[in-house]
C-alpha positions as CSV (number, residue, x, y, z in Angstrom):
1,M,80.2,61.2,42.7
2,K,79.9,62.4,45.8
3,R,79.3,59.0,47.8
4,K,83.3,58.6,46.4
5,L,84.1,62.6,47.7
6,K,82.3,60.9,51.0
7,I,84.2,58.2,51.1
8,V,88.0,60.5,50.6
9,I,86.9,62.4,52.8
10,L,86.0,59.9,55.4
11,W,88.8,58.0,55.0
12,V,91.3,61.4,55.4
13,L,89.5,62.0,59.0
14,I,91.0,58.1,59.6
15,L,94.3,58.7,58.8
16,L,94.5,62.3,60.1
17,M,93.3,60.3,64.2
18,L,95.7,57.4,63.5
19,T,98.5,59.5,64.2
20,G,98.1,59.5,67.6
21,C,100.8,61.1,69.7
22,W,103.8,60.9,67.5
23,D,106.4,63.4,69.6
24,K,104.5,61.8,73.0
25,I,107.2,60.1,76.0
26,E,106.6,57.8,77.4
27,I,106.0,59.3,81.9
28,E,109.1,57.0,83.1
29,D,111.2,58.8,80.5
30,R,110.8,62.5,81.7
31,A,112.2,64.1,84.0
32,F,109.6,66.3,85.7
33,V,111.8,69.2,87.6
34,M,110.1,70.7,90.8
35,A,111.6,73.7,91.3
36,I,114.8,75.2,89.8
37,G,117.8,77.3,91.3
38,I,119.2,80.0,89.3
39,D,122.5,81.6,89.9
40,L,125.8,82.9,88.6
41,S,129.1,81.4,87.6
42,S,131.9,83.2,89.9
43,S,132.6,85.6,86.6
44,N,129.9,86.5,86.9
45,K,129.2,86.4,82.9
46,R,127.8,82.7,82.9
47,Y,124.2,80.9,84.9
48,V,124.6,77.7,86.9
49,V,121.5,76.0,86.8
50,T,119.9,73.3,89.2
51,F,116.9,71.7,88.9
52,Q,115.2,69.7,90.8
53,F,113.0,65.8,90.0
54,P,112.2,63.0,92.4
55,N,113.1,59.8,91.3
56,A,110.3,58.6,89.6
57,A,111.1,55.5,90.1
58,Q,111.0,54.9,94.0
59,I,107.6,55.9,93.2
60,T,106.7,53.9,91.2
61,K,107.5,51.1,93.1
62,G,106.0,53.1,96.4
63,T,102.6,52.8,95.1
64,S,103.0,49.9,93.7
65,G,103.7,47.9,96.7
66,G,106.9,47.5,96.7
67,G,109.0,50.1,98.5
68,G,111.0,52.2,97.8
69,G,114.0,50.6,99.7
70,S,117.2,52.7,99.6
71,E,116.7,54.5,96.3
72,K,116.9,59.2,96.1
73,P,113.8,60.1,96.7
74,S,114.8,62.6,94.6
75,F,118.2,63.8,92.5
76,A,120.0,67.9,92.1
77,V,121.5,68.2,88.8
78,S,123.3,71.6,88.2
79,E,124.5,72.7,84.5
80,V,126.5,75.8,84.0
81,A,125.9,77.9,80.5
82,D,125.8,80.6,78.8
83,T,121.8,80.6,78.5
84,I,118.9,79.6,80.7
85,F,117.6,77.8,77.4
86,S,121.2,75.9,76.8
87,A,121.0,75.7,80.1
88,S,118.3,73.0,80.3
89,R,119.4,71.9,77.1
90,H,123.3,70.5,77.4
91,I,121.9,69.2,81.1
92,S,120.6,66.2,78.4
93,T,123.8,65.6,77.9
94,R,124.2,63.8,81.9
95,I,120.9,62.5,82.4
96,D,118.7,59.7,80.8
97,K,115.6,62.1,81.0
98,A,113.8,64.5,79.5
99,L,112.9,68.0,81.3
100,Y,109.6,68.5,81.8
101,L,108.6,72.0,84.0
102,G,105.1,72.2,83.0
103,H,105.2,70.7,87.2
104,T,107.5,73.1,88.6
105,Q,106.4,74.5,91.9
106,A,109.5,77.0,93.3
107,I,112.3,78.8,91.1
108,I,114.6,80.4,93.1
109,F,116.3,83.0,92.4
110,G,120.5,83.9,94.3
111,K,121.5,87.0,94.8
112,D,123.8,87.4,92.1
113,V,121.7,87.5,89.9
114,V,118.8,89.9,91.5
115,E,122.1,91.7,91.6
116,N,122.6,92.3,87.8
117,K,120.0,94.3,86.0
118,D,121.0,92.4,82.5
119,K,121.3,89.0,83.2
120,F,118.2,89.5,85.7
121,Q,115.8,90.8,83.2
122,Q,118.0,88.0,80.5
123,V,116.4,85.4,83.1
124,L,113.2,86.9,83.4
125,D,112.4,86.8,79.6
126,S,113.5,83.2,79.0
127,L,110.8,81.9,81.6
128,D,108.8,85.0,80.3
129,R,108.7,82.6,76.5
130,S,108.5,78.8,78.7
131,Y,104.8,77.3,77.1
132,E,105.4,74.6,79.7
133,L,106.0,77.4,82.2
134,S,102.8,77.8,84.5
135,R,102.0,81.5,85.3
136,K,100.7,80.1,88.9
137,V,105.0,79.3,89.8
138,Y,105.9,80.7,92.6
139,L,109.6,82.9,92.4
140,L,112.0,83.0,95.4
141,V,114.8,85.5,96.5
142,T,117.5,84.4,98.8
143,P,120.7,85.4,99.3
144,Q,122.5,82.4,99.7
145,K,122.9,80.4,96.3
146,A,119.6,78.5,94.9
147,Q,121.8,76.0,94.6
148,D,123.0,75.3,98.2
149,I,119.4,75.1,99.1
150,L,117.6,72.8,96.2
151,L,121.2,69.9,96.6
152,K,120.4,70.1,100.6
153,K,117.7,67.6,101.2
154,Y,115.8,68.5,104.0
155,E,113.8,65.5,106.9
156,M,110.2,66.9,106.2
157,E,110.0,66.2,102.2
158,P,113.3,65.4,100.3
159,N,110.8,67.1,97.4
160,T,112.3,70.8,98.0
161,G,109.2,72.2,94.9
162,A,107.0,70.6,96.9
163,Y,108.0,71.2,100.6
164,I,108.2,75.2,99.4
165,R,104.7,75.0,97.8
166,D,103.1,73.7,101.2
167,I,105.5,76.2,102.7
168,F,102.9,78.9,100.7
169,K,100.1,77.3,101.7
170,H,99.2,78.6,105.5
171,Y,101.4,81.8,104.4
172,N,97.7,83.3,105.9
173,L,99.2,81.9,109.6
174,T,102.2,84.6,109.7
175,S,101.4,86.9,106.7
176,K,105.8,87.0,107.4
177,F,106.0,86.1,103.4
178,P,103.2,87.1,100.8
179,T,102.0,84.9,99.0
180,I,102.5,86.0,95.6
181,D,103.2,83.8,92.2
182,Y,105.1,84.4,89.2
183,N,102.8,85.9,87.7
184,K,101.8,88.8,90.0
185,I,105.7,89.7,90.2
186,T,105.7,90.3,86.5
187,K,102.6,92.3,86.2
188,S,104.1,94.7,89.0
189,L,107.7,94.6,86.9
190,H,106.4,95.1,83.9
191,E,103.5,98.2,84.9
192,T,105.7,100.0,87.1
193,N,109.4,100.1,85.1
194,G,110.6,97.1,87.0
195,N,110.2,97.4,91.4
196,A,108.3,94.6,92.9
197,I,108.1,92.1,95.9
198,I,109.6,88.4,96.0
199,P,109.5,86.9,99.3
200,K,112.6,85.9,100.5
201,I,113.8,81.6,101.0
202,I,117.2,80.3,103.3
203,A,118.1,76.6,104.7
204,G,118.9,75.7,107.7
205,K,120.7,72.5,108.2
206,D,117.2,70.6,107.9
207,E,114.9,72.6,106.3
208,I,114.3,75.9,105.0
209,K,112.4,79.5,105.7
210,I,110.4,81.3,103.9
211,A,109.8,84.9,105.2
212,G,110.9,88.7,104.4
213,S,110.7,89.8,100.6
214,A,113.4,90.7,98.4
215,I,112.6,94.4,97.2
216,I,113.1,94.7,93.4
217,K,114.1,98.2,91.9
218,N,114.4,99.1,88.2
219,Y,115.0,95.4,88.1
220,K,117.5,95.5,91.0
221,L,118.2,94.5,93.7
222,A,117.8,97.4,96.3
223,G,117.4,95.5,99.5
224,W,115.7,93.9,101.8
225,M,112.0,93.2,104.2
226,E,112.6,92.4,107.6
227,D,109.5,90.1,109.1
228,D,107.7,93.4,111.0
229,E,108.3,95.6,107.7
230,N,106.9,93.0,105.3
231,M,103.5,92.7,107.7
232,G,103.2,95.9,107.8
233,Y,103.5,96.5,103.5
234,M,101.1,93.3,103.1
235,L,98.4,95.8,105.7
236,L,98.6,98.6,103.7
237,T,98.7,96.5,100.0
238,G,95.6,95.0,101.6
239,L,97.2,91.0,101.6
240,V,96.8,90.2,105.6
241,K,94.5,87.0,106.1
242,G,96.6,86.6,109.2
243,G,99.3,86.5,111.7
244,D,99.2,87.7,115.2
245,V,101.1,90.9,116.9
246,A,101.8,90.3,120.5
247,V,101.5,92.9,122.6
248,S,103.3,93.6,126.4
249,T,100.4,94.2,129.8
250,P,102.0,94.4,133.5
251,G,102.2,91.5,135.0
252,D,102.3,90.4,138.9
253,E,106.4,90.2,138.5
254,E,106.9,91.3,134.6
255,R,105.7,91.2,131.9
256,I,102.9,89.4,130.1
257,E,103.1,89.2,126.2
258,I,99.3,88.7,124.7
259,P,99.5,87.4,121.0
260,F,96.5,89.0,119.5
261,N,95.4,86.2,116.8
262,I,94.4,88.4,113.2
263,S,90.8,86.4,112.1
264,N,90.4,89.6,109.8
265,V,91.2,92.9,108.2
266,I,89.3,95.4,107.1
267,R,90.6,98.3,104.6
268,R,89.6,101.4,103.7
269,R,91.6,103.9,101.7
270,A,91.0,107.8,100.3
271,V,93.0,110.1,98.1
272,K,92.7,114.4,98.0
273,E,94.6,117.4,97.3
274,E,94.7,119.5,99.1
275,N,96.4,123.6,99.5
276,G,98.6,121.6,96.1
277,K,99.7,118.0,98.2
278,I,98.5,114.7,97.6
279,I,97.0,112.9,100.9
280,Y,97.0,109.3,101.2
281,R,94.3,107.7,104.4
282,V,94.4,104.0,104.9
283,I,91.5,102.9,107.5
284,L,92.8,99.1,109.1
285,E,89.9,97.7,110.5
286,V,91.7,94.8,112.4
287,E,89.4,91.9,114.1
288,G,91.4,89.2,116.7
289,D,91.4,86.9,118.9
290,I,92.9,86.4,122.4
291,T,95.2,83.1,122.2
292,E,97.0,83.3,125.1
293,Y,97.5,85.2,129.3
294,T,98.6,84.1,132.1
295,F,97.0,80.8,133.9
296,E,94.9,81.0,136.9
297,K,93.7,84.5,135.7
298,H,91.0,83.5,133.3
299,G,88.7,85.8,135.1
300,E,90.2,89.1,134.9
301,M,90.4,89.4,131.0
302,M,86.6,90.4,131.6
303,K,87.4,92.9,134.3
304,G,88.4,96.1,133.9
305,D,90.1,97.9,130.8
306,L,92.0,95.5,130.2
307,L,90.8,94.4,126.8
308,N,90.7,97.7,125.4
309,V,94.6,97.9,126.6
310,I,94.7,95.1,124.9
311,E,93.2,96.6,121.7
312,R,94.5,100.1,122.1
313,K,98.6,98.2,122.5
314,T,97.8,96.2,119.2
315,S,96.9,99.2,117.6
316,D,99.6,100.8,118.1
317,E,102.3,98.1,116.7
318,I,99.9,97.5,114.3
319,K,100.9,101.2,113.3
320,K,104.6,100.6,113.4
321,M,104.6,98.4,111.2
322,T,103.5,100.5,108.7
323,Q,105.2,103.1,109.2
324,K,108.7,100.7,109.1
325,A,107.9,100.0,106.1
326,I,106.2,103.8,104.5
327,N,109.9,104.8,106.1
328,R,111.4,102.4,103.4
329,F,110.1,102.8,100.4
330,Q,108.9,106.0,100.4
331,K,111.8,108.3,102.2
332,E,114.6,105.4,101.7
333,L,113.3,103.4,98.6
334,K,112.1,106.8,97.0
335,V,110.0,103.6,95.0
336,D,106.2,103.1,95.3
337,M,105.3,99.7,96.5
338,L,102.6,100.4,98.2
339,G,99.5,101.1,95.4
340,I,99.1,104.7,96.1
341,G,99.8,106.2,92.5
342,D,97.4,102.6,91.0
343,Y,94.7,104.5,93.4
344,I,95.1,107.5,92.5
345,E,94.6,106.3,88.3
346,K,91.8,104.2,88.7
347,Y,89.6,105.8,91.2
348,H,90.4,109.6,90.6
349,P,91.9,109.3,87.5
350,S,91.3,113.2,87.1
351,L,94.4,113.7,89.8
352,W,95.9,110.7,88.1
353,E,96.1,113.3,84.4
354,K,97.6,115.8,86.5
355,V,100.3,114.0,88.7
356,G,101.2,110.6,86.8
357,K,103.4,111.7,84.6
358,D,105.9,112.8,86.7
359,W,104.6,110.5,90.1
360,D,107.9,109.0,90.8
361,K,109.2,112.8,92.0
362,I,105.8,114.0,93.7
363,F,105.2,110.4,95.5
364,P,108.1,110.8,98.3
365,E,106.6,114.4,98.7
366,V,103.3,112.3,99.4
367,E,101.6,113.1,103.1
368,I,100.7,109.5,104.1
369,K,98.5,108.8,107.1
370,V,96.7,105.5,108.6
371,D,94.4,104.9,111.1
372,V,93.9,101.3,112.9
373,T,91.6,100.2,115.2
374,S,91.5,97.0,116.8
375,H,89.0,94.6,118.0
376,V,89.0,91.0,120.1
377,R,86.7,89.4,119.5
378,R,87.2,85.7,121.0
379,I,88.8,85.2,123.9
380,G,88.9,81.0,124.1
381,L,87.0,79.3,126.3
382,F,88.2,80.9,129.5
383,R,86.8,84.5,130.1
């Protein structure tokens, strides 16, 4: 009896293994979406969703040595629908492949989407429920139409999703936009009741540019941060890994612009309550290299007070950037995107118990002090 039971169990296991991938879709029947653009229609009642995906047939020919010929390297298709999910399904009536979102690198929101609180929240909910989308996908906002960015063909990289992904890889060269992905943005939205910073993207004639950020307050676009404000914000929040600060010194005929290339930033923070007022202090120690000066004056770099002047002016420029960001968030928007509340809650819980429930009212009155010290570590091959 036991032997028969073992045989039956064995056959059941074999049958289960033989079922195979009953729901599989062949790779040539899939459209691997690399980028998604989401806009609103002219009536602001429906979504215009654009899916951009590479031409798998051309890729196959290229890897087999047959060459891509004159075929398009990628396709972009738009669909108008009442919901994001409906758009992804209805588009199957126009293309002969099944959309697959597992390789999506970027999702671009048009300005009209983030200006509409209800629509933006519906989009975020749709993305949050997707089991295919990676939580590492990059979210971006454009003051243009997301559709226009994805319908263009760029000479550098026709696959827009890969193009955007590769730009993010080199963010530390400029610090002009924060390298934050879907996970970090949605975490910020959840924890701050709808506030977040999202990188800004624009399209030129033959290229795209990611620089600056969109400021989201209460799930709605509140404004834009330009390059210097954005770098100030990133310095205050510990996101800067590189970038450059230009300072000027007197020359023979006109002023000389000297780039201070940031190689390292050490950030320290402290908070205290004094006479009923909260004082938040940020100490930044910035290290960097001098990468340009002026020809035939190599020896001057180590003479006199020039290095001290460069360090002092770099500190002043950095302080100006941080002050711009502070004014924007604290005085204009009155929203804590600088992480002060999070810091107090984590490291000073007794103080947070007193101020946490009224933090939105208290934050604009917090005294924020920034101290910056810059150090030149290298000056290149010549002194």
